[in-house]
C-alpha positions in Angstrom: 0.2 13.9 -1.1 3.5 12.3 -0.2 5.7 11.4 -3.0 7.8 8.3 -2.5 11.2 8.1 -3.9 12.8 4.8 -4.6 16.4 4.2 -5.5 16.8 2.6 -8.8 18.5 -0.8 -8.5 22.0 -0.7 -10.0 22.4 -2.6 -13.3 24.4 -5.8 -13.3 26.2 -4.4 -16.3 27.1 -0.8 -15.8 26.6 1.3 -18.9 24.2 -1.2 -20.5 22.5 1.3 -22.7 25.7 2.5 -24.3 27.1 -1.0 -24.6 23.9 -2.3 -26.2 23.8 0.6 -28.6 27.4 -0.1 -29.6 26.7 -3.8 -30.1 23.7 -3.1 -32.3 25.7 -0.5 -34.3 28.6 -2.9 -34.8 26.4 -5.9 -35.8 24.5 -3.7 -38.2 27.6 -2.3 -39.8 29.4 -5.6 -40.3 26.6 -8.3 -40.3 23.1 -7.0 -40.8 23.6 -4.5 -43.6 25.8 -6.8 -45.7 23.2 -9.6 -45.2 20.4 -7.2 -46.2 22.3 -6.3 -49.4 22.8 -10.0 -50.2 19.1 -10.6 -49.7 17.9 -7.6 -51.7 20.3 -7.6 -54.6 19.1 -10.9 -56.3 15.6 -9.6 -56.6 16.7 -7.2 -59.3 16.3 -10.2 -61.5 12.8 -10.8 -60.4 11.5 -14.1 -59.0 11.8 -15.8 -62.3 15.3 -14.5 -62.9 16.4 -15.5 -59.4 15.1 -19.0 -59.9 16.8 -19.3 -63.3 20.1 -18.1 -61.8 20.1 -20.8 -59.0 18.7 -23.7 -61.1 21.0 -23.7 -64.0 22.8 -27.1 -64.4 26.1 -25.4 -63.5 24.8 -23.7 -60.4 23.0 -26.8 -59.2 26.1 -28.9 -59.7 28.3 -26.4 -57.8 25.8 -26.2 -54.9 25.4 -30.0 -54.8 29.2 -30.5 -54.6 29.7 -27.8 -51.9 27.0 -29.0 -49.6 27.5 -32.7 -50.2 31.3 -32.5 -49.7 30.8 -30.2 -46.6 28.3 -32.6 -45.1 30.5 -35.7 -45.6 33.6 -33.9 -44.4 31.7 -32.8 -41.2 30.6 -36.4 -40.5 34.2 -37.7 -41.0 35.5 -35.0 -38.7 32.9 -35.9 -36.1 34.4 -39.4 -35.9 38.1 -38.5 -36.3 37.9 -35.3 -34.2 36.3 -37.2 -31.4 39.0 -39.9 -31.5 41.7 -37.2 -31.6 40.2 -35.3 -28.7 39.8 -38.5 -26.7 43.5 -39.3 -27.3 44.7 -35.9 -26.3 42.6 -35.8 -23.1 42.8 -39.4 -21.8 46.3 -40.5 -22.7 49.9 -39.4 -22.2 52.3 -40.1 -25.0 55.5 -38.7 -26.5 54.8 -35.7 -28.8 51.4 -35.0 -27.3 52.0 -31.3 -27.1 53.2 -31.1 -30.7 50.1 -32.9 -31.9 47.9 -30.7 -29.8 49.5 -27.6 -31.4 49.2 -29.1 -34.9 45.4 -29.3 -34.5 45.3 -25.5 -34.7 47.4 -25.4 -37.8 44.4 -25.0 -40.2 43.4 -22.0 -38.2 46.8 -20.3 -38.6 47.7 -21.5 -42.1 46.5 -19.3 -45.0 44.0 -21.2 -47.0 45.8 -20.7 -50.2 49.0 -22.1 -48.7 47.0 -25.1 -47.5 45.5 -25.7 -50.9 48.9 -25.5 -52.6 50.4 -27.9 -50.1 47.6 -30.4 -50.5 47.8 -30.2 -54.2 51.6 -30.8 -54.2 51.1 -33.9 -52.0 48.1 -35.5 -53.7 48.6 -34.5 -57.3 49.4 -37.4 -59.7 53.1 -36.5 -59.5 53.1 -35.9 -55.7 54.5 -38.3 -53.2 51.1 -39.7 -52.1 49.1 -38.9 -55.2 51.5 -40.9 -57.4 51.0 -44.0 -55.3 47.2 -43.6 -55.5 47.5 -42.9 -59.3 49.3 -46.3 -59.7 46.3 -48.1 -58.4 43.9 -46.1 -60.5 42.6 -43.6 -57.8 42.9 -39.9 -58.5 42.6 -37.5 -55.6 43.7 -34.0 -56.9 41.5 -32.3 -59.5 38.4 -34.4 -58.5 35.6 -34.1 -56.0 37.7 -36.3 -53.7 40.3 -33.5 -53.5 37.5 -31.1 -52.5 36.5 -33.5 -49.7 40.1 -33.8 -48.6 40.5 -30.1 -48.3 37.3 -29.6 -46.4 38.3 -32.3 -43.9 41.5 -30.5 -43.4 39.9 -27.1 -42.6 37.1 -28.5 -40.5 38.9 -30.9 -38.1 40.0 -28.3 -35.5 36.4 -27.1 -34.9 35.4 -30.6 -33.8 38.5 -31.2 -31.7 38.4 -27.9 -29.9 34.6 -28.1 -29.2 34.8 -31.6 -27.7 38.2 -31.4 -25.9 37.2 -29.1 -23.0 34.0 -31.0 -22.4 35.9 -34.3 -22.2 38.2 -32.8 -19.7 35.3 -31.9 -17.5 33.6 -35.3 -17.6 33.6 -36.6 -14.0 35.8 -39.7 -13.8 34.0 -40.8 -10.6 30.8 -41.4 -12.6 32.7 -43.7 -15.0 34.2 -45.5 -12.1 30.8 -45.9 -10.5 29.4 -47.3 -13.7 32.3 -49.7 -14.0 31.7 -50.8 -10.4 28.1 -51.6 -11.3 29.3 -53.9 -14.0 29.1 -51.6 -17.1 31.4 -52.6 -19.9 33.7 -50.1 -21.6 31.3 -49.8 -24.5 28.3 -49.2 -22.1 30.3 -46.5 -20.2 31.1 -44.8 -23.4 27.6 -44.9 -24.8 25.6 -44.2 -21.6 28.0 -42.0 -19.6 30.4 -40.2 -21.8 28.6 -39.8 -25.1 25.5 -38.0 -23.6 27.8 -35.5 -21.9 29.8 -34.6 -24.9 27.1 -35.0 -27.6 25.9 -31.3 -27.6 29.5 -30.1 -27.9 30.1 -32.6 -30.7 27.1 -31.4 -32.6 28.3 -27.8 -32.1 31.7 -28.7 -33.5 30.1 -30.5 -36.5 28.0 -27.5 -37.2 31.0 -25.1 -37.2 33.0 -27.5 -39.4 30.1 -27.7 -41.8 29.6 -23.9 -41.9 33.4 -23.4 -42.5 33.5 -26.1 -45.2 30.5 -24.8 -47.2 32.1 -21.4 -47.8 35.7 -22.6 -48.1 37.4 -21.2 -51.2 41.2 -20.8 -50.9 42.2 -24.3 -49.9 39.8 -25.9 -52.4 40.4 -24.1 -55.7 43.9 -25.4 -56.1 43.1 -29.1 -55.6 39.6 -29.2 -57.1 40.4 -28.8 -60.7 37.5 -26.4 -61.1 35.8 -28.2 -63.9 32.2 -27.0 -64.4 29.6 -29.6 -63.6 32.2 -31.9 -62.1 34.6 -30.3 -59.5 33.5 -26.6 -59.4 32.4 -25.4 -56.0 29.7 -22.8 -55.4 32.1 -20.1 -53.9 34.2 -20.3 -57.1 31.1 -19.9 -59.3 30.2 -16.8 -57.3 33.6 -15.3 -58.0 33.3 -16.2 -61.7 29.9 -14.4 -61.8 31.5 -11.3 -60.1 34.3 -11.3 -62.6 31.7 -11.2 -65.4 30.0 -8.3 -63.6 26.9 -10.4 -63.0 26.4 -9.1 -59.4 22.8 -10.0 -59.2 23.5 -13.6 -60.3 26.4 -13.9 -57.9 24.2 -12.6 -55.1 21.4 -15.1 -56.1 23.8 -18.1 -55.7 25.1 -16.6 -52.4 21.5 -16.2 -51.1 20.8 -19.8 -52.0 23.9 -20.9 -50.1 22.8 -18.7 -47.1 19.3 -20.2 -47.0 20.5 -23.8 -47.2 23.2 -23.3 -44.6 20.8 -21.5 -42.3 18.4 -24.4 -42.4 21.1 -27.0 -41.7 22.6 -25.0 -38.8 19.1 -24.3 -37.4 18.4 -28.0 -37.4 21.7 -28.8 -35.7 21.2 -26.0 -33.1 17.7 -27.4 -32.4 19.1 -30.9 -31.9 21.8 -29.5 -29.6 19.2 -27.6 -27.5 17.1 -30.8 -27.2 20.0 -32.8 -26.1 21.2 -30.2 -23.6 17.7 -30.0 -22.0 17.7 -33.8 -21.7 21.1 -33.8 -20.1 19.9 -31.2 -17.5 16.7 -33.1 -16.7 
């Protein structure tokens, strides 16, 4: 009986087994194990205790403010980030490189420094806050201040997600549409928007995820008044300071679940739009 020997085809990625093992170990150490601890810890309270921890008026108010402000900030950044990316890609103007560099400032600036700076500007005695205070509008120490801080930290995610896609949009397709009589609005709606929409949704999702868990830039300008301007991450810190680890984990698990559902919906929408674009 003749035994046939066949050479094993070389792997596209050499050392795949070792690499895959390292990836699994790394993700387990820094992602999966902490998430498992977050999921398991609240159940020390039991199902009733978990429900009581996340449905207290204070917890509900904090969760509502965090998610509502993060959602509104993401929508505002979707519009303004698209406008800013469009200006940086399609136009040449003095100071363009400076503005392009300033977009990344929230990435590099420590969040606490950003919070202090925003508070100093928009407080009732600040240069901008004093003007708003004269007309009866208060920004700092209110939910409006929370929204302002979340817009600040989320804007770069939208700009940097949309900007490279805009640069790759074929100008010849726009010119062909213009030749066929399409107006500027029709070219933007039928040619450009479908091409950049998946990237825009991705940027909005990243901005939303960053805003939901934002802490450092918010606590200084929020005022941190329970039931009014207290965010969920601050409530978690307060629970930890009171050694209520299970209660803090319960609120964290609620945030994780709600964030996961929102991001799952955005990723599903992005996948649908990408398939339509390829069809």
